Backbone bond lengths (Angstrom), bond angles and torsions (degrees), N, CA, C in turn:
res aa  C-N    CA-C-N  psi(-1)  N-CA   C-N-CA  omega(-1)  CA-C   N-CA-C  phi
1 M - - - 1.454 - - 1.528 109.11 -
2 F 1.302 115.54 131.99 1.459 121.40 175.69 1.517 109.42 -83.05
3 T 1.319 116.56 152.23 1.462 120.85 175.60 1.522 108.95 -115.54
4 L 1.305 115.38 152.28 1.466 120.07 176.54 1.519 110.61 -60.22
5 D 1.317 116.20 -42.10 1.458 119.19 -179.74 1.521 110.54 -58.96
6 G 1.327 117.04 -44.74 1.460 120.84 179.96 1.518 112.43 -64.70
7 V 1.325 117.24 -44.18 1.466 120.85 -179.95 1.531 109.96 -66.26
8 Q 1.330 117.24 -40.61 1.463 119.82 178.44 1.532 111.28 -62.44
9 K 1.331 116.80 -40.05 1.467 119.75 177.39 1.519 110.45 -65.48
10 F 1.324 117.75 -45.75 1.459 121.52 179.28 1.534 110.25 -59.30
11 H 1.322 116.48 -41.81 1.465 121.18 178.33 1.528 110.19 -63.29
12 S 1.305 116.83 -44.83 1.470 121.20 179.72 1.527 110.67 -62.73
13 W 1.333 116.86 -45.28 1.461 120.61 179.66 1.533 111.00 -63.24
14 T 1.323 116.07 -39.43 1.466 119.96 179.69 1.519 110.24 -60.44
15 H 1.339 116.27 -46.95 1.470 118.83 -178.99 1.528 111.65 -69.93
16 A 1.317 117.72 -32.32 1.469 119.41 175.23 1.526 110.05 -63.93
17 S 1.324 116.13 -40.93 1.455 120.86 177.89 1.534 110.85 -65.43
18 L 1.324 116.31 -42.59 1.465 120.21 176.94 1.529 111.04 -63.82
19 N 1.324 117.09 -34.15 1.468 119.94 176.89 1.523 111.44 -61.82
20 L 1.347 116.45 -40.11 1.467 119.38 176.57 1.529 110.72 -59.85
21 L 1.320 116.00 -41.48 1.461 119.91 179.17 1.528 110.59 -67.99
22 L 1.330 117.22 -43.09 1.467 119.63 178.15 1.524 111.04 -62.28
23 D 1.336 116.41 -36.73 1.475 119.48 175.72 1.524 109.96 -57.77
24 H 1.333 115.79 -45.01 1.460 119.28 179.33 1.532 110.94 -65.82
25 L 1.326 116.61 -45.67 1.463 119.84 -178.88 1.523 111.91 -60.67
26 S 1.323 116.46 -29.85 1.468 119.07 -179.96 1.526 112.21 -69.28
27 T 1.331 117.21 -14.10 1.469 120.14 177.65 1.528 111.67 -89.18
28 L 1.326 117.84 -10.24 1.462 121.70 179.75 1.520 110.34 -79.74
29 P 1.305 117.28 147.05 1.465 118.50 170.93 1.534 108.52 -63.15
30 T 1.304 117.01 148.80 1.466 121.07 179.68 1.520 110.66 -54.51
31 S 1.314 117.24 -35.22 1.471 119.96 -179.43 1.528 111.44 -60.25
32 D 1.331 118.36 -33.19 1.468 120.95 176.24 1.525 111.31 -78.39
33 Y 1.314 117.25 -36.50 1.465 121.36 -179.39 1.531 110.59 -61.78
34 V 1.311 117.26 -32.90 1.471 121.50 -177.61 1.533 112.19 -108.55
35 K 1.335 117.20 11.46 1.465 120.87 -178.00 1.525 110.62 -70.84
36 E 1.322 115.60 132.25 1.462 122.12 178.42 1.528 109.72 -73.90
37 L 1.316 115.45 125.95 1.463 123.07 173.59 1.529 105.59 -123.85
38 P 1.326 116.90 90.83 1.464 121.15 -167.71 1.522 115.96 -63.23
39 S 1.330 118.81 -11.74 1.467 119.16 179.52 1.528 112.38 -77.79
40 F 1.330 117.66 -1.28 1.466 122.29 179.06 1.528 109.56 -111.33
41 G 1.336 116.56 144.02 1.464 120.93 179.45 1.526 113.16 -58.36
42 F 1.308 116.23 -48.09 1.463 121.74 170.61 1.526 103.20 -98.59
43 S 1.312 116.46 108.16 1.462 122.30 -158.10 1.519 117.33 -83.38
44 T 1.322 118.65 1.93 1.467 120.95 175.19 1.521 108.74 -134.60
45 P 1.329 117.70 154.13 1.467 117.99 173.55 1.535 111.36 -54.67
46 Q 1.314 116.93 -40.74 1.463 121.54 179.45 1.533 110.98 -57.73
47 K 1.326 117.63 -48.60 1.470 120.96 -178.99 1.524 111.01 -64.25
48 Q 1.324 117.18 -37.12 1.470 120.55 177.41 1.529 110.40 -61.97
49 V 1.337 115.97 -47.57 1.475 121.11 -178.26 1.526 110.46 -60.47
50 I 1.315 116.75 -49.29 1.472 119.76 -177.79 1.524 109.90 -64.40
51 H 1.326 117.47 -36.76 1.464 120.51 177.40 1.531 111.58 -60.80
52 I 1.322 117.48 -42.14 1.471 120.83 178.67 1.523 110.21 -55.92
53 F 1.333 116.49 -49.07 1.463 119.98 -175.34 1.529 111.76 -75.10
54 N 1.336 117.77 -34.23 1.465 119.91 174.32 1.515 111.08 -62.52
55 C 1.320 116.94 -39.34 1.463 120.44 -179.96 1.530 110.31 -62.65
56 E 1.330 116.30 -48.05 1.465 118.92 179.36 1.525 110.60 -61.02
57 G 1.326 116.37 -45.72 1.463 119.94 179.37 1.516 112.21 -60.04
58 F 1.335 116.75 -44.44 1.466 121.37 -179.75 1.526 111.32 -59.92
59 W 1.332 116.35 -50.38 1.463 118.94 -174.57 1.526 112.45 -68.95
60 I 1.315 117.41 -37.02 1.466 119.05 178.79 1.525 110.39 -66.75
61 R 1.323 116.51 -43.21 1.467 119.61 177.50 1.533 110.46 -64.51
62 T 1.337 117.21 -39.51 1.465 120.34 179.41 1.529 110.66 -63.78
63 L 1.328 116.86 -40.35 1.472 119.51 176.11 1.522 111.74 -59.66
64 Q 1.312 117.24 -28.69 1.457 122.38 -178.89 1.531 111.98 -91.94
65 G 1.316 117.41 0.12 1.465 120.87 -178.18 1.520 112.45 74.78
66 L 1.324 117.20 24.60 1.458 122.32 -177.18 1.526 110.79 -115.02
67 Q 1.309 116.29 157.65 1.466 122.11 177.17 1.527 110.02 -81.53
68 Y 1.316 115.69 151.34 1.462 122.11 173.02 1.518 107.78 -128.47
69 V 1.315 116.06 134.24 1.454 121.06 176.16 1.522 107.48 -105.45
70 D 1.345 115.26 116.73 1.461 120.14 179.07 1.523 110.75 -57.95
71 R 1.319 115.02 139.92 1.464 120.31 170.36 1.516 107.42 -81.72
72 D 1.300 116.23 133.40 1.461 121.47 175.87 1.521 107.54 -79.71
73 P 1.329 118.45 137.46 1.467 119.54 178.89 1.528 113.41 -53.18
74 T 1.325 117.72 -29.63 1.475 119.08 179.24 1.522 111.76 -66.48
75 E 1.349 117.22 -19.36 1.462 121.16 176.10 1.523 111.73 -79.29
76 C 1.302 116.19 -11.26 1.467 122.77 -178.70 1.530 107.96 -129.33
77 P 1.331 117.38 69.81 1.465 120.32 -171.62 1.520 115.50 -68.93
78 D 1.334 117.89 -17.42 1.464 118.56 179.79 1.521 110.41 -138.21
79 V 1.308 115.85 175.00 1.459 121.76 -175.51 1.527 111.40 -63.43
80 A 1.318 117.81 -35.01 1.472 120.12 178.57 1.530 110.68 -60.06
81 D 1.327 117.20 -40.20 1.470 120.36 177.46 1.530 111.05 -67.47
82 A 1.331 116.54 -38.39 1.467 120.22 177.34 1.527 110.28 -62.86
83 R 1.322 116.60 -38.07 1.480 120.07 178.06 1.533 110.86 -63.17
84 L 1.308 117.11 -38.07 1.472 119.76 177.73 1.522 110.49 -63.70
85 L 1.331 116.75 -42.72 1.465 120.03 176.62 1.524 110.05 -63.07
86 Q 1.321 116.86 -43.35 1.458 120.83 178.38 1.530 110.41 -57.81
87 Q 1.315 117.23 -46.72 1.472 120.84 -178.93 1.518 111.08 -61.08
88 Q 1.323 116.86 -41.94 1.461 121.05 179.75 1.531 110.58 -63.03
89 V 1.312 116.97 -48.85 1.470 121.48 -178.62 1.524 110.17 -66.51
90 N 1.317 117.18 -41.78 1.455 122.13 178.93 1.532 110.27 -58.50
91 R 1.318 116.95 -45.90 1.481 121.07 178.39 1.523 111.06 -60.78
92 Q 1.334 116.70 -43.03 1.473 120.23 -179.30 1.526 110.81 -63.36
93 T 1.324 116.49 -40.76 1.467 119.71 179.39 1.519 110.55 -66.48
94 R 1.333 116.91 -45.61 1.466 119.28 179.71 1.527 111.19 -62.18
95 A 1.327 117.58 -38.92 1.467 120.94 177.86 1.529 110.19 -64.66
96 Y 1.317 116.69 -42.98 1.457 120.30 178.19 1.531 110.43 -60.96
97 L 1.331 116.50 -48.27 1.464 119.99 -179.17 1.525 111.70 -61.35
98 S 1.316 116.71 -36.90 1.475 119.37 -179.35 1.526 111.91 -69.33
99 S 1.330 117.03 -14.76 1.465 120.20 179.51 1.529 112.45 -90.31
100 L 1.322 117.65 -4.40 1.463 121.37 -175.70 1.520 112.46 -102.69
101 A 1.315 114.57 157.08 1.465 122.36 167.39 1.523 107.02 -106.70
102 N 1.329 117.86 161.41 1.460 121.26 179.96 1.523 112.04 -52.49
103 Q 1.326 116.53 -41.01 1.469 119.98 -178.65 1.527 110.49 -62.74
104 Q 1.339 117.98 -42.35 1.464 121.00 179.22 1.527 111.26 -63.81
105 L 1.315 116.32 -36.74 1.457 121.81 -179.86 1.525 110.59 -59.24
106 N 1.313 116.78 -31.40 1.463 122.89 -174.75 1.527 113.93 -108.09
107 T 1.326 117.14 13.91 1.460 121.57 -178.69 1.524 109.88 -106.91
108 N 1.334 116.37 133.87 1.458 120.39 178.61 1.522 111.31 -54.33
109 T 1.322 113.90 137.94 1.463 122.32 179.86 1.524 107.61 -129.75
110 E 1.323 116.06 137.15 1.462 118.72 176.41 1.521 108.89 -82.22
111 L 1.315 115.19 126.28 1.456 122.24 -179.45 1.522 108.78 -106.39
112 H 1.316 116.75 135.06 1.457 122.77 179.15 1.521 108.45 -116.62
113 F 1.340 115.97 128.83 1.452 121.80 -175.20 1.527 110.94 -104.52
114 P 1.314 116.76 155.79 1.470 120.80 -177.84 1.532 114.12 -57.16
115 D 1.333 117.60 -27.54 1.469 120.00 -179.35 1.527 112.42 -83.22
116 G 1.353 116.79 4.52 1.455 121.12 179.05 1.522 113.88 93.88
117 D 1.307 117.53 -11.21 1.462 121.41 178.48 1.527 109.29 -72.24
118 H 1.312 116.18 163.59 1.464 120.37 175.51 1.525 109.21 -147.01
119 A 1.317 114.73 161.47 1.466 121.88 178.91 1.517 107.83 -151.23
120 V 1.313 115.99 163.77 1.460 122.01 176.24 1.527 107.55 -119.61
121 R 1.316 115.88 121.03 1.466 122.41 -179.49 1.524 108.18 -146.64
122 T 1.322 115.68 158.26 1.465 118.67 171.99 1.528 108.23 -83.59
123 P 1.322 117.77 149.11 1.462 119.15 173.06 1.530 111.83 -55.60
124 A 1.335 117.68 -35.32 1.467 120.42 179.36 1.520 110.91 -59.88
125 L 1.323 117.42 -44.23 1.463 120.57 179.53 1.527 110.91 -65.15
126 V 1.324 117.04 -43.01 1.463 120.59 179.60 1.524 110.26 -62.04
127 L 1.325 116.69 -44.39 1.468 120.10 179.76 1.521 111.05 -66.32
128 H 1.317 117.40 -37.98 1.458 120.64 176.12 1.527 109.31 -59.45
129 H 1.323 116.74 -44.20 1.466 120.76 177.47 1.533 110.89 -60.51
130 V 1.318 116.59 -48.02 1.472 120.97 -177.57 1.525 110.66 -57.71
131 L 1.310 117.17 -44.68 1.463 120.42 -174.51 1.526 112.03 -76.37
132 T 1.330 118.34 -38.80 1.460 118.73 176.52 1.525 110.64 -71.26
133 H 1.306 117.19 -32.74 1.466 122.40 175.68 1.527 109.82 -60.92
134 A 1.323 117.64 -40.86 1.469 121.25 178.31 1.526 110.11 -60.52
135 F 1.331 116.99 -41.23 1.466 120.01 179.78 1.525 111.52 -68.90
136 H 1.310 117.44 -34.87 1.462 120.48 176.08 1.532 109.57 -58.50
137 H 1.316 116.18 -50.64 1.464 119.77 -178.16 1.524 111.99 -72.63
138 K 1.313 117.44 -30.80 1.470 119.77 174.99 1.528 108.94 -60.92
139 G 1.318 116.86 -41.63 1.459 120.67 177.35 1.521 112.00 -62.89
140 Q 1.325 116.42 -38.30 1.458 119.13 177.16 1.529 111.00 -65.73
141 I 1.320 116.88 -38.79 1.465 120.04 178.67 1.531 110.25 -65.10
142 V 1.333 116.56 -41.13 1.470 119.96 177.30 1.531 109.84 -60.31
143 A 1.332 116.96 -42.16 1.468 120.41 177.02 1.529 110.77 -63.66
144 M 1.315 116.91 -39.50 1.463 120.72 177.53 1.530 110.55 -61.69
145 C 1.321 116.12 -42.22 1.466 119.86 178.94 1.528 110.35 -60.18
146 R 1.328 116.64 -40.43 1.471 119.56 177.26 1.528 110.51 -61.78
147 E 1.350 115.85 -44.49 1.470 119.81 179.00 1.528 111.27 -60.88
148 L 1.316 116.45 -32.57 1.468 121.09 -179.96 1.529 112.05 -80.97
149 G 1.333 116.65 -1.92 1.460 120.49 -178.88 1.515 113.38 77.44
150 R 1.317 115.79 21.34 1.462 122.02 -178.65 1.532 109.37 -132.15
151 P 1.351 117.46 69.26 1.466 120.19 -175.26 1.523 112.58 -58.93
152 A 1.321 114.31 140.95 1.470 121.53 -179.66 1.528 109.93 -82.38
153 P 1.324 116.87 153.77 1.469 119.79 172.57 1.531 109.48 -72.20
154 D 1.318 116.69 174.43 1.469 121.36 176.27 1.530 108.85 -60.62
155 T 1.315 115.73 124.87 1.469 120.45 179.63 1.528 111.37 -121.89
156 D 1.335 117.69 17.44 1.452 120.50 -175.98 1.520 112.50 -79.65
157 L 1.336 114.21 166.67 1.458 121.37 -176.27 1.515 114.50 -61.09
158 N 1.333 118.13 -27.72 1.453 118.38 -176.54 1.526 112.19 -60.83
159 Q 1.315 117.82 -8.38 1.451 122.73 175.46 1.550 112.02 -69.73
160 F 1.337 117.34 -16.83 1.464 120.30 -167.26 1.517 114.57 -114.81
161 E 1.294 118.56 0.17 1.478 119.78 -179.40 1.508 110.40 -83.33
């Protein structure tokens, strides 16, 4: 069984880790931040970053039965704009978590998607996906930084214990 306290800590640590990466990305020239690296699914560091926050926003809104409109990377041309999106999504997630009890976190919820599909998942499972998904893409961004000749510092969770 997952606990709210544990999920809230994991969420906080994830965003702290992402902040370290955003700090590094803010030192890159904009040309590197938006440079196409075709060997990655989301082909620029910028697109990867916006995808991370769009994913969190989408899933949290879906858990609440609400629509989410993805931010287009062109709406967030630099790291400062990405940080604003991160803050907005982070606040929404924290507000959602504060509205739950441990039992709700672990109780199946019917999710309805914009395409008409639906699924049944616990909020704990969805949040686990959101947070591990962020680390997957964070790793891709770190690899992109290496390809750009601008290696990132350590951004892993062990920084926060």
